[in-house]
PAZAPA-4460 file (N, C-alpha, C; in steps of 0.05 Angstrom, whole numbers, plus 32768, in hexadecimal, padded with zeros to 4 digits):
% residues 315
    n_x    n_y    n_z   ca_x   ca_y   ca_z    c_x    c_y    c_z   seq   type   mol
   804E   8186   7E4E   8061   8178   7E60   8060   815A   7E5B     1      M     A
   8077   814E   7E5B   8079   8131   7E58   8072   8123   7E72     2      R     A
   8064   810C   7E6F   805D   80FC   7E86   8067   80E0   7E82     3      L     A
   8076   80D6   7E95   807E   80BA   7E94   8069   80A9   7EA1     4      S     A
   8063   8092   7E96   804F   807F   7EA1   805D   8064   7EA5     5      V     A
   805D   805B   7EBE   806A   8041   7EC4   8055   802C   7ECB     6      V     A
   8056   8016   7EBD   8043   8000   7EC2   8053   7FE7   7EC8     7      I     A
   804D   7FDA   7EDF   805A   7FC1   7EE6   8047   7FAA   7EDF     8      V     A
   8053   7F96   7ED3   8042   7F80   7EC9   804E   7F65   7ED1     9      N     A
   803C   7F52   7ED7   8044   7F36   7EDC   802D   7F24   7ED2    10      W     A
   8032   7F17   7EBC   801F   7F03   7EB2   8002   7F0E   7EAF    11      N     A
   7FFF   7F25   7EA4   7FE5   7F31   7EA0   7FE3   7F3D   7E84    12      S     A
   7FE9   7F2C   7E70   7FEC   7F35   7E54   7FD3   7F43   7E4A    13      R     A
   7FBB   7F38   7E4E   7FA3   7F45   7E43   7F9D   7F5F   7E51    14      D     A
   7F9F   7F60   7E6B   7F9A   7F79   7E7A   7FAE   7F8E   7E71    15      D     A
   7FC7   7F86   7E6F   7FDC   7F99   7E67   7FD7   7FA4   7E4B    16      L     A
   7FCE   7F93   7E38   7FC8   7F9C   7E1D   7FB2   7FB1   7E1D    17      G     A
   7F9D   7FAD   7E2D   7F88   7FC0   7E2E   7F91   7FDB   7E3A    18      A     A
   7FA2   7FD9   7E4F   7FAD   7FF1   7E5B   7FBE   8001   7E48    19      C     A
   7FD0   7FF3   7E39   7FE1   8001   7E26   7FD1   800D   7E0F    20      L     A
   7FBC   7FFF   7E06   7FAB   800A   7DF1   7F9E   8024   7DFA    21      A     A
   7F96   8025   7E13   7F89   803E   7E1D   7F9E   8055   7E1F    22      S     A
   7FB7   804E   7E24   7FCB   8063   7E24   7FD2   806D   7E08    23      L     A
   7FD0   805B   7DF5   7FD5   8062   7DD9   7FC0   8076   7DCF    24      A     A
   7FA9   8076   7DDB   7F93   8088   7DD3   7F90   80A2   7DE4    25      G     A
   7FA5   80A9   7DF3   7FA3   80C0   7E04   7FA3   80DA   7DF4    26      Q     A
   7F93   80EE   7DFE   7F93   8108   7DF1   7FAD   8117   7DF6    27      S     A
   7FBA   8112   7E0C   7FD5   811D   7E11   7FE9   810A   7E05    28      H     A
   7FF8   8113   7DF2   8008   8101   7DE2   8025   80FE   7DEC    29      R     A
   802E   8111   7DFD   804A   8111   7E06   804D   80FE   7E1E    30      D     A
   804C   80E4   7E18   804E   80D0   7E2C   8066   80BE   7E28    31      L     A
   8073   80B7   7E3D   8088   80A3   7E3D   807D   808B   7E4D    32      E     A
   8076   8076   7E3E   806A   805F   7E4B   807F   8049   7E4F    33      V     A
   8081   803F   7E67   8095   802B   7E6F   8087   8014   7E7C    34      I     A
   808C   7FFC   7E71   8081   7FE3   7E7D   8098   7FD4   7E89    35      V     A
   8096   7FCE   7EA2   80A9   7FBD   7EB0   809C   7FA2   7EB2    36      V     A
   80A7   7F8E   7EA4   809B   7F73   7EA5   80AB   7F62   7EB8    37      D     A
   809D   7F58   7ECC   80AA   7F49   7EE2   80AD   7F2B   7EDB    38      N     A
   80BA   7F26   7EC5   80C0   7F0A   7EBE   80A7   7EFA   7EB6    39      G     A
   8094   7F06   7EA8   807C   7EF8   7EA0   8082   7EE1   7E8D    40      S     A
   8072   7ECC   7E8F   8074   7EB5   7E7C   805B   7EB2   7E6C    41      N     A
   804B   7EC7   7E69   8032   7EC5   7E5A   8033   7ED4   7E40    42      D     A
   804B   7EDD   7E38   804D   7EEC   7E1F   8049   7F09   7E21    43      G     A
   8048   7F14   7E3A   8043   7F30   7E3E   8059   7F41   7E31    44      S     A
   8072   7F3B   7E36   8088   7F4B   7E2B   8088   7F4A   7E0C    45      A     A
   8083   7F33   7E01   8082   7F30   7DE4   806B   7F40   7DD8    46      E     A
   8054   7F41   7DE6   803E   7F51   7DDD   8044   7F6F   7DDC    47      M     A
   8052   7F78   7DF1   8059   7F95   7DF2   806C   7F9B   7DDB    48      V     A
   8080   7F8A   7DD7   8093   7F90   7DC1   8087   7F90   7DA6    49      S     A
   8073   7F7E   7DA1   8068   7F7C   7D86   8051   7F8F   7D81    50      S     A
   8041   7F95   7D96   8029   7FA5   7D92   802C   7FC2   7D9A    51      A     A
   803F   7FC8   7DAB   8042   7FE4   7DB5   8060   7FEC   7DB3    52      F     A
   8068   7FF2   7D9B   8084   7FF7   7D95   808E   8010   7DA3    53      A     A
   807D   8023   7DA9   8085   803C   7DB6   8089   8039   7DD4    54      S     A
   8080   8023   7DDF   8082   801F   7DFC   809E   8014   7E03    55      V     A
   80AA   801F   7E18   80C4   8016   7E20   80C0   7FFE   7E33    56      R     A
   80CB   7FE7   7E2B   80C8   7FCF   7E3B   80E1   7FCA   7E4C    57      L     A
   80DD   7FC6   7E66   80F3   7FBF   7E78   80EE   7FA2   7E81    58      V     A
   80FA   7F8E   7E73   80F4   7F72   7E79   8106   7F68   7E90    59      P     A
   80FA   7F5C   7EA4   8109   7F51   7EBA   8107   7F32   7EB9    60      L     A
   811A   7F25   7EC5   811A   7F08   7EC4   810C   7EFB   7EDC    61      T     A
   8103   7F0B   7EEF   80F5   7F01   7F07   80E0   7F16   7F10    62      E     A
   80CE   7F0C   7F21   80B9   7F1E   7F2C   80C5   7F2C   7F44    63      N     A
   80CC   7F45   7F41   80D8   7F55   7F57   80C2   7F64   7F67    64      V     A
   80A9   7F60   7F5F   8093   7F6E   7F6E   808C   7F88   7F62    65      G     A
   8076   7F93   7F6C   806C   7FAD   7F62   807E   7FC4   7F6A    66      F     A
   8087   7FC4   7F83   8097   7FDA   7F8D   80B2   7FDD   7F7D    67      A     A
   80C1   7FC7   7F7C   80DA   7FC9   7F6E   80D6   7FCB   7F50    68      E     A
   80C1   7FBE   7F45   80BC   7FC1   7F29   80B7   7FDE   7F22    69      G     A
   80A7   7FEC   7F33   80A3   8009   7F2E   80BC   8018   7F30    70      T     A
   80CD   8011   7F43   80E7   801F   7F46   80F7   801C   7F2C    71      N     A
   80F7   8004   7F20   8106   8000   7F07   80FA   8012   7EF1    72      R     A
   80E0   8015   7EF1   80D3   8026   7EDD   80DA   8044   7EE1    73      G     A
   80D9   804C   7EFB   80E1   8068   7F01   80FD   806E   7EF8    74      I     A
   810F   805A   7EFD   812B   805E   7EF6   812E   8061   7ED7    75      A     A
   811D   8055   7EC8   811E   8056   7EAB   8110   806F   7E9F    76      A     A
   8101   807D   7EB0   80F0   8093   7EA6   8100   80AD   7EA6    77      S     A
   80F5   80C1   7E97   8103   80DA   7E93   80F3   80F3   7E99    78      T     A
   80D8   80F1   7E9C   80C7   8108   7E9E   80C8   8114   7EBB    79      A     A
   80BF   812D   7EBE   80BF   8139   7ED9   80A9   812E   7EEB    80      P     A
   8095   8121   7EE0   8081   8113   7EEF   807F   80F7   7EE5    81      W     A
   807D   80E4   7EF8   807B   80C7   7EF1   8060   80BD   7EFB    82      V     A
   8050   80B3   7EE9   8037   80A6   7EF0   803B   8088   7EF4    83      A     A
   802D   807D   7F07   802C   8060   7F0B   8010   8056   7F05    84      T     A
   800E   8041   7EF6   7FF4   8037   7EED   7FF3   8019   7EEF    85      L     A
   7FDE   800E   7EFC   7FDB   7FF1   7EFD   7FD7   7FE6   7EE1    86      N     A
   7FE1   7FCE   7EDD   7FDD   7FC2   7EC2   7FC1   7FB9   7EBC    87      N     A
   7FAF   7FB8   7ED1   7F93   7FB1   7ECC   7F81   7FC9   7ECC    88      D     A
   7F8C   7FE0   7EC4   7F7C   7FF9   7EC1   7F79   8000   7EA4    89      T     A
   7F64   800E   7E9E   7F60   801A   7E83   7F5C   8038   7E88    90      V     A
   7F6D   8048   7E7B   7F6C   8065   7E80   7F59   8073   7E6D    91      A     A
   7F49   8085   7E78   7F38   8096   7E68   7F4A   80A6   7E55    92      D     A
   7F40   80AE   7E3E   7F50   80BC   7E2A   7F5D   80D5   7E34    93      A     A
   7F52   80E2   7E48   7F5C   80FB   7E52   7F6A   80F8   7E6D    94      D     A
   7F70   80DF   7E74   7F7E   80D9   7E8E   7F98   80E8   7E90    95      W     A
   7FAA   80E4   7E7D   7FC4   80F0   7E7F   7FC2   810E   7E7D    96      A     A
   7FB0   8119   7E6D   7FAC   8136   7E6B   7FA4   8141   7E86    97      A     A
   7F92   8133   7E94   7F8A   813C   7EAF   7FA1   813E   7EC2    98      G     A
   7FB2   812A   7EC2   7FC9   812A   7ED4   7FDD   813F   7ECD    99      L     A
   7FE2   8142   7EB3   7FF6   8157   7EAA   7FEC   8173   7EB1   100      V     A
   7FD2   8178   7EAB   7FC7   8192   7EB2   7FCA   8198   7ED0   101      E     A
   7FC3   8184   7EE0   7FC6   8188   7EFD   7FE3   818C   7F06   102      A     A
   7FF5   817C   7EFA   8011   817F   7F01   801C   819A   7EFA   103      A     A
   8013   81A5   7EE4   801D   81C0   7EDC   8012   81D6   7EEE   104      E     A
   7FFC   81D1   7EFB   7FF0   81E5   7F0C   7FF6   81E2   7F2A   105      R     A
   8001   81CC   7F32   8005   81C7   7F4E   801B   81D9   7F5A   106      T     A
   8018   81E0   7F73   802E   81EE   7F81   8046   81DC   7F84   107      P     A
   805E   81E7   7F87   8076   81D7   7F87   8078   81C2   7F9E   108      P     A
   8068   81C6   7FB3   8069   81B2   7FC9   8057   819A   7FC4   109      E     A
   8047   819B   7FAE   8036   8184   7FA8   8047   8170   7F98   110      C     A
   8049   8158   7FA2   8059   8144   7F95   804B   812B   7F8C   111      G     A
   8030   812A   7F91   8021   8111   7F8C   8005   8118   7F80   112      M     A
   7FFD   8109   7F6C   7FE3   810D   7F60   7FD4   80F2   7F5F   113      L     A
   7FBA   80F2   7F64   7FAA   80DA   7F64   7F94   80DC   7F4E   114      Q     A
   7F92   80C7   7F3E   7F7C   80C6   7F2A   7F62   80BE   7F38   115      S     A
   7F4C   80C3   7F29   7F32   80B8   7F31   7F31   809B   7F26   116      L     A
   7F31   8088   7F38   7F30   806B   7F30   7F14   8061   7F34   117      M     A
   7F09   8057   7F1E   7EEE   804B   7F1D   7EF0   802D   7F17   118      L     A
   7EDD   801E   7F21   7EDD   8001   7F1A   7ED6   7FFE   7EFD   119      F     A
   7EE6   7FEE   7EEF   7EE1   7FEA   7ED2   7EC6   7FDD   7ECD   120      R     A
   7EBE   7FCA   7EDE   7EA5   7FBD   7EDA   7E8D   7FCC   7EE6   121      D     A
   7E93   7FE1   7EF5   7E7F   7FF3   7F01   7E89   8010   7EFE   122      R     A
   7E88   801B   7EE6   7E95   8035   7EE2   7E87   804C   7EF1   123      P     A
   7E70   8047   7EFD   7E63   805C   7F0D   7E6B   805A   7F2A   124      G     A
   7E7E   8049   7F31   7E85   8045   7F4D   7EA3   804A   7F51   125      V     A
   7EAA   8059   7F66   7EC6   8060   7F6C   7ED5   8048   7F77   126      V     A
   7EED   8044   7F6C   7F00   8031   7F77   7F12   803F   7F8C   127      N     A
   7F1C   8057   7F84   7F2E   8066   7F96   7F31   8082   7F8C   128      S     A
   7F34   8095   7F9F   7F3C   80B0   7F99   7F54   80B7   7FAC   129      T     A
   7F63   80A3   7FB3   7F7A   80A7   7FC5   7F79   8095   7FDD   130      G     A
   7F8C   8098   7FEE   7F8F   8088   8006   7F8A   8098   801F   131      I     A
   7F7A   808E   8031   7F77   8099   804C   7F85   8086   8060   132      E     A
   7F8E   8092   8076   7F9D   8083   808A   7F8A   807A   80A0   133      L     A
   7F8A   8060   80A6   7F78   8056   80BB   7F87   8057   80D6   134      T     A
   7F78   8054   80EB   7F84   8054   8106   7F99   803F   810A   135      R     A
   7F95   8028   80FC   7FA8   8012   80FF   7FBF   8013   80EC   136      G     A
   7FC1   8028   80DC   7FD8   802B   80C9   7FD4   801E   80AE   137      G     A
   7FBB   8016   80A8   7FB5   800C   808D   7FAD   8023   807B   138      A     A
   7FAC   801E   8061   7FA3   8031   804E   7F87   802A   8044   139      G     A
   7F74   803D   8047   7F59   8038   803E   7F54   8049   8024   140      R     A
   7F48   803C   8010   7F42   8049   7FF7   7F2D   805F   7FFB   141      E     A
   7F35   8077   7FF5   7F23   808E   7FF9   7F0B   808D   7FE5   142      R     A
   7EF3   808F   7FF0   7EDA   808F   7FE1   7ED3   8075   7FD3   143      W     A
   7EE1   805F   7FDA   7EDC   8045   7FCD   7EBE   803D   7FD1   144      E     A
   7EB2   8035   7FBB   7E96   802C   7FBC   7E81   8042   7FB9   145      G     A
   7E8A   805B   7FB9   7E78   8071   7FB6   7E72   8076   7F98   146      Q     A
   7E5B   8084   7F92   7E55   808A   7F76   7E6A   809D   7F6A   147      P     A
   7E6E   8099   7F50   7E80   80AB   7F42   7E78   80C8   7F46   148      R     A
   7E8B   80DA   7F4D   7E85   80F6   7F51   7E7A   8103   7F38   149      P     A
   7E68   8116   7F3B   7E5D   8124   7F23   7E74   8131   7F13   150      P     A
   7E6F   8134   7EF9   7E84   813F   7EE7   7E8B   815C   7EEF   151      A     A
   7E78   816A   7EFD   7E7D   8185   7F05   7E93   8187   7F1A   152      A     A
   7E98   8171   7F29   7EAC   8171   7F3E   7EC8   816B   7F31   153      H     A
   7ED4   8180   7F26   7EEC   817D   7F17   7F05   8189   7F24   154      R     A
   7F02   8196   7F3B   7F18   81A4   7F48   7F28   8190   7F59   155      E     A
   7F43   8191   7F57   7F53   817F   7F68   7F4E   8184   7F86   156      P     A
   7F52   816F   7F95   7F4E   8170   7FB2   7F67   8164   7FC0   157      Q     A
   7F6E   816F   7FD7   7F84   8164   7FE6   7F7D   8149   7FF2   158      E     A
   7F8F   8136   7FF1   7F8C   811C   7FFD   7FA6   8116   800D   159      I     A
   7FA5   8100   801B   7FBD   80F8   802A   7FD3   80EF   8016   160      F     A
   7FCC   80DB   8006   7FE0   80D2   7FF2   7FD1   80C0   7FDD   161      C     A
   7FDD   80BB   7FC6   7FCF   80AB   7FB1   7FD5   808E   7FB4   162      P     A
   7FC3   807E   7FA7   7FC9   8062   7FA3   7FD9   805F   7F89   163      T     A
   7FED   804F   7F89   7FFF   804D   7F72   7FF3   803F   7F5A   164      A     A
   7FDA   8036   7F5D   7FCC   802A   7F46   7FC6   803D   7F31   165      G     A
   7FC4   8057   7F37   7FBF   806C   7F23   7FC7   8087   7F30   166      A     A
   7FE1   808C   7F31   7FEB   80A3   7F3E   8000   80B1   7F2C   167      A     A
   800A   80C8   7F35   8020   80D5   7F29   8031   80E2   7F3F   168      A     A
   804B   80E1   7F3B   805E   80EB   7F50   8072   80FE   7F43   169      Y     A
   8077   8114   7F51   808B   8127   7F48   80A7   811B   7F4C   170      R     A
   80B7   811B   7F37   80D1   810E   7F39   80E2   811B   7F4E   171      R     A
   80E0   8135   7F51   80F0   8143   7F65   80E9   8138   7F81   172      K     A
   80D0   8133   7F86   80C7   8128   7F9F   80D2   810C   7FA3   173      M     A
   80CF   80FB   7F8E   80D9   80DF   7F90   80F6   80DE   7F98   174      L     A
   8106   80EF   7F8B   8123   80EF   7F91   8128   80F9   7FAD   175      D     A
   8118   810B   7FB7   811C   8117   7FD2   8116   8103   7FE8   176      A     A
   8104   80F0   7FE3   80FB   80DE   7FF8   8104   80C1   7FF4   177      I     A
   8116   80BD   7FE2   811F   80A2   7FDB   812E   8096   7FF3   178      R     A
   8127   807C   7FF8   8135   806D   800C   814B   805D   8000   179      L     A
   815C   8051   8010   8170   803F   8006   8163   8027   7FF7   180      A     A
   814A   8020   7FFF   813C   800B   7FF2   812A   8014   7FDB   181      D     A
   812F   802C   7FD2   8121   8035   7FBA   810C   804B   7FBF   182      G     A
   8102   8056   7FA8   80ED   806A   7FAA   80D4   805D   7FB8   183      W     A
   80CA   8047   7FAC   80B8   8035   7FBA   80CA   8021   7FC8   184      F     A
   80C3   801B   7FE1   80D4   8009   7FF1   80D1   7FED   7FE6   185      D     A
   80E7   7FE3   7FDA   80E6   7FC9   7FCC   80E1   7FB2   7FE0   186      R     A
   80E6   7FB6   7FF9   80E1   7FA0   800C   80C4   7F9A   8010   187      T     A
   80B2   7FAC   8007   8095   7FA7   8008   808C   7F93   7FF3   188      H     A
   809B   7F90   7FDE   8093   7F7F   7FC7   8079   7F8A   7FBA   189      F     A
   8063   7F88   7FC8   804A   7F95   7FC0   8039   7F99   7FD9   190      M     A
   8026   7FAC   7FD7   8014   7FB3   7FEC   8021   7FC6   8001   191      Y     A
   8014   7FDC   8005   801C   7FF1   8018   8034   8002   800F   192      F     A
   803F   7FFB   7FF7   8056   800A   7FEE   804E   8027   7FE7   193      E     A
   8035   802B   7FDE   802D   8046   7FD7   8026   8056   7FF0   194      D     A
   8019   804A   8004   8014   8058   801D   802E   805F   802B   195      L     A
   8041   804D   802A   805C   8052   8036   8069   806A   8029   196      D     A
   806A   806A   800E   8076   8081   8000   8067   809B   8006   197      L     A
   804C   809A   8005   803D   80B2   8009   8040   80BD   8025   198      G     A
   8040   80AB   8039   8044   80B3   8055   8060   80C1   8058   199      W     A
   8074   80B4   804D   808F   80BF   804E   8090   80DB   8040   200      R     A
   8083   80DD   8029   8082   80F7   801B   8075   810C   802C   201      A     A
   805F   8105   8039   8051   8118   804A   8063   8121   8061   202      R     A
   8072   810F   806D   8085   8116   8082   809A   812A   8078   203      L     A
   80A1   8127   805F   80B6   8138   8053   80AA   8153   8049   204      A     A
   8090   8157   804D   8084   8171   8047   8076   8173   802C   205      G     A
   8073   815C   801D   8066   815C   8004   8048   8158   8007   206      W     A
   8038   8161   7FF4   801B   815E   7FF6   8011   814E   7FDE   207      T     A
   7FF7   8148   7FDE   7FEB   8137   7FC9   7FD0   8141   7FC2   208      A     A
   7FC9   813E   7FA8   7FAF   8146   7F9E   7FA1   8130   7F8F   209      L     A
   7F87   812E   7F93   7F75   811D   7F82   7F6D   812D   7F6A   210      Y     A
   7F70   8122   7F52   7F6A   812F   7F39   7F52   8122   7F2C   211      V     A
   7F39   812C   7F2F   7F22   811E   7F25   7F1F   811D   7F07   212      P     A
   7F2F   812D   7EF8   7F2D   812C   7EDB   7F3F   8116   7ECF   213      T     A
   7F50   8109   7EE0   7F61   80F4   7ED6   7F54   80D9   7EDE   214      A     A
   7F46   80CD   7ECB   7F35   80B6   7ED2   7F41   809C   7EC6   215      V     A
   7F41   8087   7ED7   7F49   806C   7ECE   7F34   8058   7ED8   216      V     A
   7F31   8043   7ECA   7F1F   802D   7ED0   7F2F   8014   7ED8   217      F     A
   7F2A   800A   7EF0   7F3B   7FF5   7EFB   7F2C   7FDB   7EFC   218      H     A
   7F38   7FC6   7EF1   7F2C   7FAC   7EF2   7F2D   7F9F   7F0E   219      T     A
   7F42   7FA6   7F1D   7F43   7F9E   7F39   7F42   7F80   7F3D   220      S     A
   7F53   7F72   7F2E   7F56   7F55   7F33   7F61   7F50   7F4F   221      H     A
   7F75   7F60   7F56   7F84   7F5B   7F6F   7F96   7F43   7F6C   222      G     A
   7FA7   7F3F   7F7F   7FBA   7F29   7F7E   7FB1   7F12   7F90   223      S     A
   7F9B   7F15   7F9E   7F92   7F00   7FB0   7F8C   7EE6   7FA0   224      V     A
   7F7E   7EE9   7F8A   7F76   7ED2   7F7A   7F8E   7EC4   7F6E   225      G     A
   7FA4   7ED3   7F69   7FBB   7EC7   7F5C   7FCF   7EBB   7F70   226      R     A
   7FD0   7EC6   7F88   7FE3   7EBD   7F9C   7FD5   7EAE   7FB3   227      H     A
   7FBC   7EB4   7FB8   7FAE   7EA8   7FCE   7FA9   7EBB   7FE5   228      G     A
   7F94   7EB6   7FF4   7F8D   7EC8   800A   7FA2   7EC7   8020   229      A     A
   7FAD   7EB0   8026   7FC1   7EAE   803B   7FDA   7EBF   8034   230      A     A
   7FE3   7EBD   801B   7FFA   7ECE   8012   7FF3   7EEB   8016   231      W     A
   7FDB   7EF4   800E   7FD4   7F10   8011   7FD4   7F18   802E   232      F     A
   7FC8   7F08   803F   7FC7   7F10   805C   7FE2   7F13   8068   233      D     A
   7FF5   7F02   8060   8010   7F04   806B   801E   7F1D   8061   234      V     A
   801E   7F21   8047   802E   7F38   803C   8021   7F52   8044   235      I     A
   8007   7F54   8045   7FFA   7F6D   804D   7FFF   7F73   806A   236      A     A
   7FFE   7F5F   807B   8004   7F63   8098   8021   7F6C   809C   237      S     A
   8033   7F5E   808F   804F   7F66   8092   8054   7F82   8089   238      I     A
   8048   7F89   8072   804D   7FA4   8067   803F   7FBA   8077   239      N     A
   8029   7FB5   8083   801E   7FC9   8095   8031   7FCF   80AC   240      R     A
   803C   7FBA   80B7   8050   7FBD   80CD   8068   7FCE   80C3   241      T     A
   8072   7FC7   80AB   8088   7FD6   80A0   8081   7FF4   809F   242      R     A
   806A   7FFA   8094   8062   8016   808F   805F   8025   80A8   243      T     A
   8052   8019   80BC   804D   8027   80D6   8067   802C   80E5   244      V     A
   8078   8017   80E7   8090   801A   80F7   80A3   802E   80EA   245      L     A
   80A2   8030   80D0   80B4   8042   80C2   80AC   8060   80C4   246      K     A
   8091   8065   80C3   8088   8080   80BF   8079   808C   80D6   247      N     A
   806D   807C   80E8   8059   8087   80FB   8067   8092   8114   248      A     A
   8058   80A3   8122   8061   80AD   813C   805E   8097   8151   249      S     A
   806C   8099   8167   8068   8086   817D   804B   8085   8186   250      P     A
   803E   809C   8187   8022   809D   8190   8011   808C   817C   251      F     A
   8015   808F   8162   8006   8081   814E   800B   8063   8151   252      F     A
   8025   805B   8154   802C   803F   8157   801E   8033   816F   253      I     A
   801C   8041   8185   800E   8038   819C   7FF1   8033   8196   254      L     A
   7FE4   8046   8188   7FC8   8043   8181   7FC3   802C   816E   255      G     A
   7FD7   8027   815D   7FD4   8012   8149   7FDC   7FF6   8154   256      A     A
   7FE5   7FF5   816D   7FEF   7FDC   8178   7FDC   7FC5   8176   257      A     A
   7FC2   7FC9   817C   7FB0   7FB2   817A   7FAF   7FA5   815E   258      P     A
   7FAF   7FB7   8149   7FAF   7FAC   812E   7FCA   7F9F   8127   259      E     A
   7FE0   7FAB   8131   7FFA   7FA0   812B   7FFE   7F85   8139   260      L     A
   7FF4   7F83   8151   7FF5   7F69   815F   7FE3   7F55   8151   261      L     A
   7FCC   7F5E   8147   7FBB   7F4C   8137   7FC9   7F42   811E   262      G     A
   7FDA   7F53   8112   7FE9   7F4B   80FB   7FFD   7F34   8102   263      D     A
   8009   7F35   811A   801B   7F20   8122   800C   7F05   8123   264      I     A
   7FF4   7F06   812F   7FE4   7EEE   8130   7FDC   7EE4   8114   265      V     A
   7FD4   7EF7   8103   7FCB   7EEF   80E8   7FE2   7EE4   80D8   266      K     A
   7FFA   7EF0   80DA   8011   7EE7   80CB   8018   7ECA   80D4   267      V     A
   8018   7EC6   80EE   801F   7EAB   80F9   800B   7E96   80F0   268      T     A
   7FF1   7E9D   80F2   7FDC   7E8A   80EB   7FDC   7E84   80CD   269      R     A
   7FE1   7E98   80BC   7FDE   7E95   809F   7FF8   7E8C   8092   270      R     A
   800F   7E93   809F   8029   7E8C   8092   803C   7E7B   80A3   271      G     A
   8035   7E76   80BC   8046   7E66   80CC   805E   7E75   80D8   272      G     A
   8070   7E65   80E4   8087   7E71   80F2   8099   7E80   80DE   273      I     A
   809B   7E75   80C6   80AC   7E82   80B2   80A2   7E9E   80AC   274      G     A
   8088   7EA2   80A9   807D   7EBC   80A4   8081   7ECF   80BC   275      A     A
   807F   7EC4   80D4   8084   7ED4   80EC   80A1   7EDE   80EC   276      L     A
   80B3   7ECD   80E3   80CF   7ED6   80E1   80D2   7EEC   80CD   277      G     A
   80C4   7EEB   80B7   80C4   7F00   80A3   80BA   7F1A   80AF   278      R     A
   80A5   7F19   80BF   809A   7F30   80CC   80AE   7F3D   80DF   279      L     A
   80BC   7F2C   80EF   80D0   7F36   8101   80E7   7F44   80F3   280      A     A
   80F0   7F38   80DD   8105   7F45   80CD   80FC   7F5F   80C1   281      R     A
   80E3   7F5F   80B7   80D8   7F78   80AB   80D7   7F8E   80C0   282      A     A
   80CE   7F87   80D9   80CC   7F9B   80EE   80E8   7FA6   80F4   283      A     A
   80FC   7F96   80F7   8117   7F9F   80FD   8121   7FB2   80E7   284      R     A
   811D   7FAA   80CE   8126   7FBA   80B7   8118   7FD5   80B6   285      H     A
   80FE   7FD5   80BC   80EF   7FEE   80BB   80F7   8001   80D1   286      S     A
   80FE   7FF6   80E8   8108   8008   80FD   8123   8014   80F6   287      L     A
   8133   8006   80E7   814C   8012   80DD   8145   8028   80C8   288      R     A
   8131   8022   80B6   812A   8036   80A2   811D   804F   80AF   289      Q     A
   8113   804C   80C7   8106   8063   80D5   811B   807A   80D7   290      R     A
   8134   8073   80DA   8148   8088   80DB   814B   8097   80C0   291      G     A
   8149   8088   80AA   8149   8095   8090   8132   80A9   808D   292      E     A
   811A   80A0   8095   8103   80B1   8093   8105   80C9   80A5   293      V     A
   8110   80C5   80BD   8113   80DB   80D0   8123   80F2   80C5   294      A     A
   8137   80EC   80B5   8148   8101   80A9   8139   8111   8094   295      R     A
   8122   8107   808A   8113   8116   8075   80FD   8127   8081   296      M     A
   80F7   8124   809B   80DF   812F   80A6   80DF   814E   80A7   297      I     A
   80CA   815A   809C   80C5   8176   809D   80AB   817D   80AA   298      R     A
   8099   8169   80AC   807F   816C   80B9   807E   8158   80D0   299      V     A
   8074   8160   80E7   8073   814E   80FE   8062   8135   80F7   300      R     A
   806B   811E   8101   805D   8105   80FC   8040   8107   8104   301      R     A
   803B   8112   811C   801F   8114   8125   800E   8125   8113   302      R     A
   8019   813A   8108   800A   814C   80F6   8004   813D   80DC   303      D     A
   8016   812E   80D2   8012   811E   80B9   7FFC   8109   80BE   304      V     A
   7FFC   80FD   80D5   7FE8   80E9   80DC   7FCC   80F5   80DD   305      E     A
   7FCA   810D   80E7   7FB0   811B   80E8   7FA6   8120   80CC   306      R     A
   7FB7   8128   80BA   7FB0   812C   809E   7FA6   8111   8092   307      I     A
   7FB5   80FC   8097   7FAE   80E2   808C   7F93   80D7   8096   308      G     A
   7F8E   80DB   80B0   7F75   80D2   80BB   7F5D   80E3   80B2   309      R     A
   7F63   80FC   80A9   7F4E   810D   809F   7F49   810A   8081   310      A     A
   7F57   80F7   8075   7F53   80F2   8059   7F62   8105   8047   311      G     A
   7F74   8115   8052   7F83   8127   8042   7F7F   8144   8048   312      G     A
   7F68   814B   8054   7F64   8167   805B   7F78   8170   8070   313      A     A
   7F80   8188   806F   7F93   8192   8082   7F86   8194   809D   314      R     A
   7F96   818D   80B2   7F8C   818E   80CD   7F8B   81AB   80D7   315      A     A
***
């Protein structure tokens, strides 16, 4: 089975080169690798063109963010499953093979797969095995900081949803849950876009699996150092509000109210009145999107929230 791999890049030439080199060495050879370059000025696009001729480059003239960049890559892809991979990851040689094997064996209602993400500088420590839903509507990395699972633990496990840093999505599912703002909601720019998509997919009746045989090593630079802590606090707070208002039950929103009110304070303190205006506009837009999500629902919101709080196990 062919697997499409979408990588979004912005000014990370060296990390991207290491990531693409790891994909060139995959044991599963039927890969369609797509790099969406968000207007880099560090020679990233030129490096891809010169050193990785088989990679399809989608060059953009501006930084449209991770969510919309991934959407551009999905639009350019052709395989029945689309993997998303952070540009600061290095994939184990059998990463793609693990995902493809799992995809071929999954039941038709499974639309999402999660890789085993390990820290590149601490390969014995877990970075993520998926996303769990917190009471306040944030996404917590499942098993983060725990020791790498023994090699004997090779069977897939159900989770709530994957982190887009090393995931795979069934194209049929993506098309079924697409919003007017894209498969990944482009208004998020980055952060929470994967929890938002996974939550929406769960509401539509799709399930997710963690695949321990698909291993990637994550450098985990994060964008805080490149944009600043204040920028991160503002965008993360706004996007949590987007995600909760769009997908959660009224009961969940009520329970998350203290955290959401705290986000208003944080956004105002860290970004000023202008950022507060952005938050208000985001809230209004997400409430309108709630109608789009409601038309997809096949599983009650409260039932999906129980699965998310349990880390993926069925309630």
